[in-house]
N, C-alpha and C positions, 0 to 999 in steps of 0.2 A: 521400416514402415512406421506408421503412427504407433507410438507406444512400445516399440520394440526394445527389449532389454539391451540389445547390442547395436542398435542403430538402424539406418534406413537402407532399404533395398534399391529403390529408385526414387528420383526426385518427383516424378509424376504421381507416385503413390500417395504423397502427402496431400495431393489435391483431390483424391478420390472422394466422391460424394457418399455420404452415409445416409441411406434412405431405408424405409421400412421394407422388411422382407416380404416378397409376394409369393403367391402360390405358383409352384413350378410344375408344369404338366407337359413333359416331353412326349412327342409322338404324334400330335394331331397334324392334319394336313395344313400346309401353309401355302397361300397363293396357288391353290389348286394342285399342289404336289401331294402324292400319296405319302402316308406316314412312314413307310419303309424307305423313302428317299430323303429322310431327315435324320440328323444326328440326335443324340440323346437330349440336346438342349432345344430341339425343334427347329434347327437351322438347316437350310438346304445342303445336301452333300454333293450336288453336281451343278455346274453352271448351265443356265439356259442359254441357248445360242439364238439370238434374234435373227430373223430373216431380213437381212439388209440389202438383198440383191437389188430391189427397186429403189433404194436410196442412191446407190452408186450407178445403176444402169436403168433409169426409169424409162417407161414408154410414153408417159405424158407428164408435163411439167406446167405448173401455174406460177407466174411471177406476180405477186401481189404488190402493187405500188410501182409497176413498170413505168419506165420513162424513156423518151428519146430526145429530150430537150438538152442540147449541148451545155456543158458546164454544171449540170446537176449530178450529184454523186450517184443517184439511182440509175442514171443513164449508162455510165460505165459498167455498172454491175449488170444491167439488163443486156448490154451488148455482149458481155462475157458469157452470160447464161445462154443467150441465143446461139452463140458459136458452139458452146459446149453441147447444147441439146441437138444441134445439127450433127455433131460428131457421134453422139449417142444414138442418133436415129429416132429421137423422141419428138413428140408433138408438143409445141410450146404455146401456152395461152396467156397473153398479157391480161392483167386485171387492173383497172384504174377507173374510178367513177367519173373522171373529167376528160377522158380521152377516148377517141373512137378507133384509133390505131396507134401502134408503136412499131417503128421500123417496118412499116408497111404491112404489119400483121393486125387483123381486126382485134380490138381491145374490148374486153368484157367489163361491164360496169361493176360487177360484184361477184363474189365467190358463188353465190346462188345461181349465177348464170353460166357456170362452167358446163360445157356440153358433155362431159364425161367425168367419171371418177378418176382423179389424178393420182399418180404415184407419188409425186413430190410437189410440195408448195413451198416456194421461196418467198419469205416475207420481208419486203423492203419498207417496213412501216415502223414508226416510233413506238407504238403501243400494240404489241402482238396479241394481247389477251382476247379482245373481241373477235379477231380474225380466227384464232384457234377454235373458238366456239362455232364460228361459221364453217370452218373446215371439218369439224366433227359432224355437222349436219350433212356435208357433202361427201363424207366418208373418205377423205384423203388418207393416204397411207403414211406419208412422211411430211414433216415440215422443217424448214431451216430458218432460224431467227438470228439475224445479224445484230439487232439492237443491243446496245449496252445500257448501263444504268441499273443493273440488277445486283446480285449478291456481292459483286466486286466493289460496290460503292458504300457498303455499310448496312446498318439495320433496316433502313427504309427500303433499300434495294433488295435486301434479303427477303423482306416481307412480300415485295412485288414478285420476286422469283418463286416464292412458295405458292402464291396464287396462280402463277403460270404453270407450275408443276402440277398443282391440283387440277387445273383445267385440262392439261394434257392427259392426266390419268383418267379423267372422266371421258375424254374424247375418243379414246381407242387408237389415235394415231401416235406415232413416235416422233420425237423432236430432237433436232441437233441444235445446240446452243442453249440460251442466248449468248451474246457476246462472242460469236464465232465469225468466220470470214469466208472468203471464196476459195480456200485451198482445195476443197473437195472437187472444185470445178476447173482445176488447172488442166493444161494440155500435157498429157503424158506421152512420152515417146513410144511409138508402136513398132519401131524397127529393132528393138532389143529382145533377146530371148533369154532363156534360162530362168532359174528361180528368181523371184522378185522380192523386194522389200515392201512391206505394207507399213505405213507411217501413221502414228497417232500422236497428236500434239494438242496441248491446251493453249499454247501460244503459237500462232501461225508463223511468226517471224522465226521462231526457234527451229522450225522444221525446214527452213530454206536450205541449209547445208546438205541435209539428207536428200532433199528433192533434186539438188544440183548434181548428185551422183550420176544421174542420167547422162550428164555431159562427159562422164568418164566411162560410160558404157555399162553402168549398173542399172538394171531394170527396176522400176518402181510401179507397183500395181494400184495402190490406193493411198489416199491421204484423208484422214479423218481429223478435222480440227474441232475438238469437242467443246471448247469454250467453257461456259459455266456448268455444263452438264445438268441442266434442270431435268432432263430425262435420260437420253442416251449418254453413257459414260465410257470412260476408258476401258473398263472391264468388258462391256458389250462388244466393243470393236476388237479387243484381243481375242475373245471367244470366237467371233465371226471370222477374223483373219486366220486363226489357227486351223479352221476347217477348209480354207480355200486351197485347192491343189497347186495353184501357181505361186503361193507365198512360201518363200524359203526362210524368211526371218521377219520378225516384227520389231520395228524401232519405235520407241515412245519417248516423248518429252512430257513429264508429269510434274505439275506444280502441286497439286493436292488430290488425294484420292477421295472420291465421293463415298465409297463404301469399301472398306478394307477387305471384308469377307468376300465380296463379289470379285474383287481383284484377284484374290488368292484362288478362288474357284476357276477364274479365267486362266490364270497362270498354270493351274493344275491341268486344265484341258490342253494347253499348249505343250506342257511337259509330256503328257500321255501320247501326243502325236509327234513328239520330237521336234517341234517348231521352236527355235530359240526366240526369246524375248529379251531385247536389249533396251535398257531404260536409263535416261537421265531423270533422277528424282530430286527436285529442288527441296531444300529444307535441311541440309546438313548442319547449318548454323542457325542461330536464333534470328539473325538478320535475314537470311534467305527464307526462313519459314514465315517471318512476318510479311515480307514482300510478296511471297506467293499467295498468302491468304488475302492480301489486299487486291491481288490481281484476279483471283478466281473465286474468292469467297468460300473456300473449302478448308477443312482441317488438313494440316500437314502430318500430324502424328509424331510421336517421339521417334527421332531418327534412328536410334539404335534398334527399335522394334521394327521399323520399316526395313532397315538393312537386313536384319535377321530373317524377316518374313520373306523378303525377296530371295535371299540365298536358299531358304528352306524349300522354295518352290521353283528354283532354277532360273529366276529372273537375273540377268546379268546387268548389274548396276555399274554405270560409268559416270564420270563427272563432267566431261566436256563434250561439246557437239562434234568436235573432230574425232573423239573416241567413238561416239555414237555412229558416225559415218563409217569409220574404218572397221569397227567390230561387227556392225550389222552387215556390211558388204561381204566381209569374209565368211561369216556364218551362213549367209544366204546362199553363197555360191560353192563353198568348199565341200568336197565329199567327206564322209566320215574317216577319221584317221586309221591307219593300219598299225601304227605304233605311236608311243607318246614321246619318243626321243627327238630332240631338236639338234640338227647339225648346223653349225655356223660356218659359212664358206665365204672367203673374201680374198681380194688381191693385196691385202695389207694385214700383217700380223698384229699391228696395233689396233686396227679396226675390229678384227676378229676377237681379240682378247677383251676389248671393251664391251662388245655386244654380248659375248658369252658371260661376262661378269654380270651385266644387267639382267640377262635371262635367268641366271642362277638366282639372283636376288629376288626375282618374281616367282620363284618356285618351279621354273621349267627344268626339265631333266636334260642335261647336256652329256650324253653317254660318251665314255671314252671308246673310240673305235678299236676294234680288235687288232692285234699285231698283224694278222693276215690282211686285213683291210688297209692298214697303214702301208704295208709292203706293196700292195696293189697301187695305192695312190702315189707312192714314190717312184713308180714307173714313169710318171709324167711330171712330178714335182721334185725339185732338188732335195737331196737327202738331208740337208742341214735345216730345212724348214719343218715346222711342227704340223703334223697332219693327224694328231690324236683326236682333235675336236676341241677348239675351233681349228679349221683347216686353212692354212695360209699357202696360197699357190705362188706367191712371189711376184705375180703380175704377168710375166711373159707367157706362161702356158695358155692363158685365155686368148691369145692372139692367133692360135692355130687349132688344129684338130684335137690337141690335148685337152682343151677346155671342156669340150662336150664329154669326153671320156671321163673326166674327173666328176662332172655333175652326175652322169649316169651311174658311176660307181658309188657315189654317196647315196643316191636314191635307191640303189639296189640293196643297201645294208638293211637287214631286218630290224635293227634297233632304231632306225631313223624313220620317223613319220612325217617330219616337217624339215624342209631345207630353207634356211634363212640366209639370204645373200645381201649384205649391206654394200651399197655403192655410194660412198660418201660424197662423190662429186664426179661429173662427167670427165672422162679421161680417154678421149678417142685416140686411136681406134679400139683400145682394149675394152673400154666399157661398152661400146656398141656391139662388139662381137660377143661379149659376155652375156648381155641381155638377150641377144638373139638365141644363143645356145640355151639359156634358161627357159625361154618361151617354147622353143622346140622340144626340150626335154619334158616340160610340163604337159605337153600334148600327148606324151607317150607314157605317162605314169599316173597312178591313182593316188599318189602322195601329194601333199601340199607344198607348193613352191612359193615362197614369199621374197619379194625384192623391196629393199628400201632405197628409193632414189633420193639421195640427199641434196641434190642441186637446189640452191635457192631460186633458180630461174624457172625451171620446169617447162621450158619451151623446146628442149632438145628433142629431135626426132626419135632418138632411142627411147625416150620417155613417152612422148605424146603419141607416137605411132606404133612402136613395137610393144612396149609394156602395156599401155592402155588399150591397145588393139587386141590383147589376149584376154580371153574369158577364163583361162586356167591359172594364170599367174595372179597372185594377190599382191598388188603394188601399194606401197606406203610412202609417205614423205618423211616420216620420223621413226626412229628406232623404237622410241617409247610406245607409240601407238601400235607398231607392228608386234612387239612382244606382248603387250597387254591383250591384243586381239588374238594372238596365238594361244595365250593362256586361257582366254575365254572359250576359244574353239575346242581345245582339248578338254577343258573342264565341263563344257556343255555336253560333249559326247560321253564323258564318264558319267555325268549326272543322269542323262537319259538312259544309258545302258542299265544303270542300277535302280532307276526310279520305280518306286512303288507308291501309288497315290495313298496318302494318309486318310483320305476321305473314304477309300474302300474299306478301311479297317476301323473307321470311327464307330464307337458304340452307338447302337440305335435304341437300346432300352436301358433304363436305369439299373445300376448295380444294386445288390442287396444292401450295400452300405448307405444308399441314398436316403431312404426314409428315416433311418436311424439318425443320420446326420442332420436332416431337416429339422428334427425336433430341437436341435441345439441352436437353430438359427431363427427362432421365432421373434426375437426382439432385435430392433435396430441398434447399431452402435457396436462398440468394441466388446468382445467377449473376455472373460477372465482367462488367465493362463490355464486354469483347471478345465474350463469349458473348451478352450481351444485344443487342449490335448485330448479331450474326449472326442472331439471332431476327428483328430488324427487317428485315434484308436478305431473309430468307426470305419475308416478306410484302410485298416490293417497296417498303419505306420507305427512302429514301435516307439514307446516312450519309457522313461525310467520307472522303476517301482516307486510309487509315491502314494501318499494319503493326504487328504484335505482335512485339517483339524481346526477346532474352534476353542481349544483350551490348552494350557501348558501341559496338563497331565496327559491329554490325548496326544500331544506332540511327542512326549517321552515314549508312550506306548507305540506310536507309529514308527519312531526311530528304531525301536527294538525289532519291529516286524520288517522294516525296510532293510536294516543292517547298516551299522556304522562303517565308515564315516558317512554323514548325510549333509545335504544341502537344504536350507530352509528359505522359503520365499513368501512374501506377501502376495496374496491372490485377490484380485478385484477387477471388476469390469472396466474401470476407467483409469487404471494405473499405467502411466507412461514412464519408461526408462527406470525400471526398478533399481538397477544397480546404482544409478546416479542419485537416487533418493536414499540409498542405504537399506533397501528392502530385500537384499539378497545376502545370505551368509553361507559360506562354504566351509567344508572340512571340519564339521562338528563331530567330536568323538566321544562325548559323554552325555549322560542324562542331564547333568547340571548345566552344561553348555546349551543343550536343547531347550531346557526350561527357561534359562535366562534370555536366550535368543528369541523365544516366542514373545516374551514380555517386551523386549526391545523393539521387535518388528511392529507389534501392535501400538506401542507408544509413538513410534515414528509416524505410523499411518494416521493416528489421531492428530498429531501435531501438524502434519501436512494436509489434513482434511481429506484423506483418501478413504473411501468406503471399501471395506474388505468383505469377501465372502468366506475368508478363512486364511490359514497359513498352510502352504504345501511343505510336507516333509518328504524329501526326494532322495533316491539313490544317487550316490556320487559317482559319476562316470568320468574318468580322467584320460585314459590313453586313446588317442585317435586324432583324426584330422577334422577340424571344425569347418563345416560347410554351411551354406544357406540355400534353401529352396523356398520359393515363394510364388504367389499368384498376385497379379495386379491387373487392373483394367485399363486397356489402351482405348483411346477415343475412337480409333479407326478399326482396330482388329478385335476388340473385345478382350476376353480373358487371355492373359499371357503367362507363361511359366518361366521363371528365372532361376538359375543356379549359379553359385559362385563360392569363393572362399568366404567363410563365415566368421563369426565372432566380431571382434573389433576390426578385422581386416576388411570387412565389407565396406566400411566407410573410408578406410585409409587407402586401399588399393583399387576399389571399385572394379574388381576383376570378376565380371559376370558374363554369362551368355543367356540369351533369351530365345524362346520359340513360341509360336502361335499354335495352340491345339487345333486339330488333332495332330499328333506325331507319334512315331513308333520308337522302338528300342534303339534303332540305329541313330536316329536324330538325337535321342537322349545322350548317347555316347559321344556323338559329334559335339554336343554342347560342352562336355567335359574337355574334349580336345581343343576347344577354342580358348580355354582358360590359360592365362600366363602361368598360373601356379599349379598346372596339371601335374607336374613332377612330384608334388607333395603327396599325391595319392599313390604314387609308385614306390614311395619309401625313399627318404633321403637321410644322410648322416646316420646310418645304422638303424633307422626306424623301419618297422615292417611295412610291407605294402598294405594299403587300405582296402576294404571290401567294396570295390568299385561296383560289383554286381548288385550289392545291397543298395548302394547309392542310386544306381540306375532304376532299381525297383521303386524307390521312394519318389524319384522324379516322375515316373509313370503313374504312380498312385495319386500324386498331387495333380498331375494333368487330368486324371479322371475326376477329381474334385472340381477342377476348373471347368470341365465340360458340363458336369451335372449340376453344379451349384453356381454357375457363372452369373445367373440373374440375381442370386441372393448373397453371394460371397464377394464383397468388394475387395478385400485384401486378405492374404494369408502370408505369414512370415514365419518360417521354421528356421530359427537361428538362435543358437547353433544346432545344427544336425551333426552329431558326433559320429563320424564314420570310423568304425573300429577296424582292427587288423583283419586281413582277409579271412573269411569264414565266420566272422563274429557279428556281422550285420551292421546296422546303423541305428542310432537312438536320437530321437528328437528331444533335446534337453530343454528347449523353450519354444513357445509358439505364441503367435499373436494372430487373431482373426477379427475382421471387421465385417459386420453384416450390413447389407443395404437396408 
């Protein structure tokens, strides 16, 4: 981070704004919430669930700007809305100042003439702002704005959207859009049953592949095209859909999050209820992030933080729309797994080996079947074929009664929770008999049966009629999508089984350390190392024995008290990169060295124009693993905590993991598990294992700082944090803190 002795923690941290510290008063009611429903920083601990029933199933609809003149864009929209209202059983009221009727329905001249309070007003006008104010007077519940030209167009459009948002906030109604479309008013198939997918998209076109799943027999219940999200946002719809009993999974296409915290609260609500959320989130690359911002006018957020936050709250992030389709469909319809083992079964040894290899590479468990199970399978499969898993039947057994017996035997194995059968291409009659047996077996088991139909044609009856006609078999067209969906399925159920909401354990009152720490953050800008370490001490984080001195004689006395050898460092509020300026000296073993070093450090500081508050004489700590723990501010999610390999390695390897507070001990340990250099903490090449428990404790204490001081602490960089051998703790050798 800025001024760190050992380099930067994140690129974004260099852009952190340094502003004056403000008074921090956790605990008051916010937006009508009671104080005990807020965390220590005064932020909500639970997502509000908006009542959107009348948005999706209104009893009365007003169409503002309705038209029946052929060739006009509004005419097609009005026609679709009229058809949709009829299906909903809703009363529709056209509104237009220059028409007396629209499609034979009496047309009202203005909103003020509406005969009733409408549930939903659809605005087909270029400037929605005046109409919003009229709808407020009429006490409309919801409005949809199609018009573009708002935040997606730049500064002027963003200002217009801000005015629209303010008008909506004053009005009491809820708004979908602007820059949205007709996706919410599509015709959904009503002949499908079972758990449904609810769809949220910021780009209507990107939701088309998921909507088309209905043609494959997958039920869709809702589609929320959020557009620019001047009011209602992705988080609102995730919270609402998570409460709907018919929703088995939520699929989302997200270009930019309006409010990162709100999204995590919504994801938390879905996780509590066990409803999977599968999302494509644009912005993995700089180009994608820039394009998304121009489309929706929202922040995309640092992608590593987005990725970590989604994993932290169980959101399954996928990259492609085909993955979104397949993963959401599987998660919506499949029952919870009975075991996490995957059996691969095929009529080709090469196919089975390839699929098993890919599955293992994705982290799926391919258990070796027991000798007893293998002997059972060899009743129907020639003895020279491998049946340990993957299982190769050689082809011929699928053509008679042996095929079904093999499938049943595999599904009966207690180690097997998922059966994957790749059919690389149609090979009648063997492939036809195989898929019929798989469909029949799936109807009589509570385990997941997946079939990959690899034909490039996809018109074969075995695929179109048999596989797609089954609600129990999960059918895929590619092995990659099948395996990634299975991984998501098993991972989701593990996550839900072990999930404990971090918001339930988030601190609601400040710790005793809080007021002591605030006294150190009264001035804006970077603190000296001495002051930053005092901040750490306030939160119980161990630092070396050290003294701040202002003379050579005092330095010698301090070295005697600290104990040789010592480290000496220049300490000042504006010193950046002390080592690079020659302002750090290590391994000093005598009074003469200490005296000379004091003079050398102060001379360098004068030459460089660096103002000092003194020189630190510090205990020298050598044996341990150098780590970094820090706090930075993300534009979307607020304070974030990062841990990684420290010292110079933080810049060289960039081996870090990040979490968004609040989180508990388990997530802190998971962060360490994500590091490529995790083995260093276990002890390598004869070195003793490091004190991981002490490191976890430091991470949790730093998280507490982030929660309590998030409005005042712009950055914190503890680097290096020396993690000593097991049982000996961890010591913060250097620290940098920047106050807002």
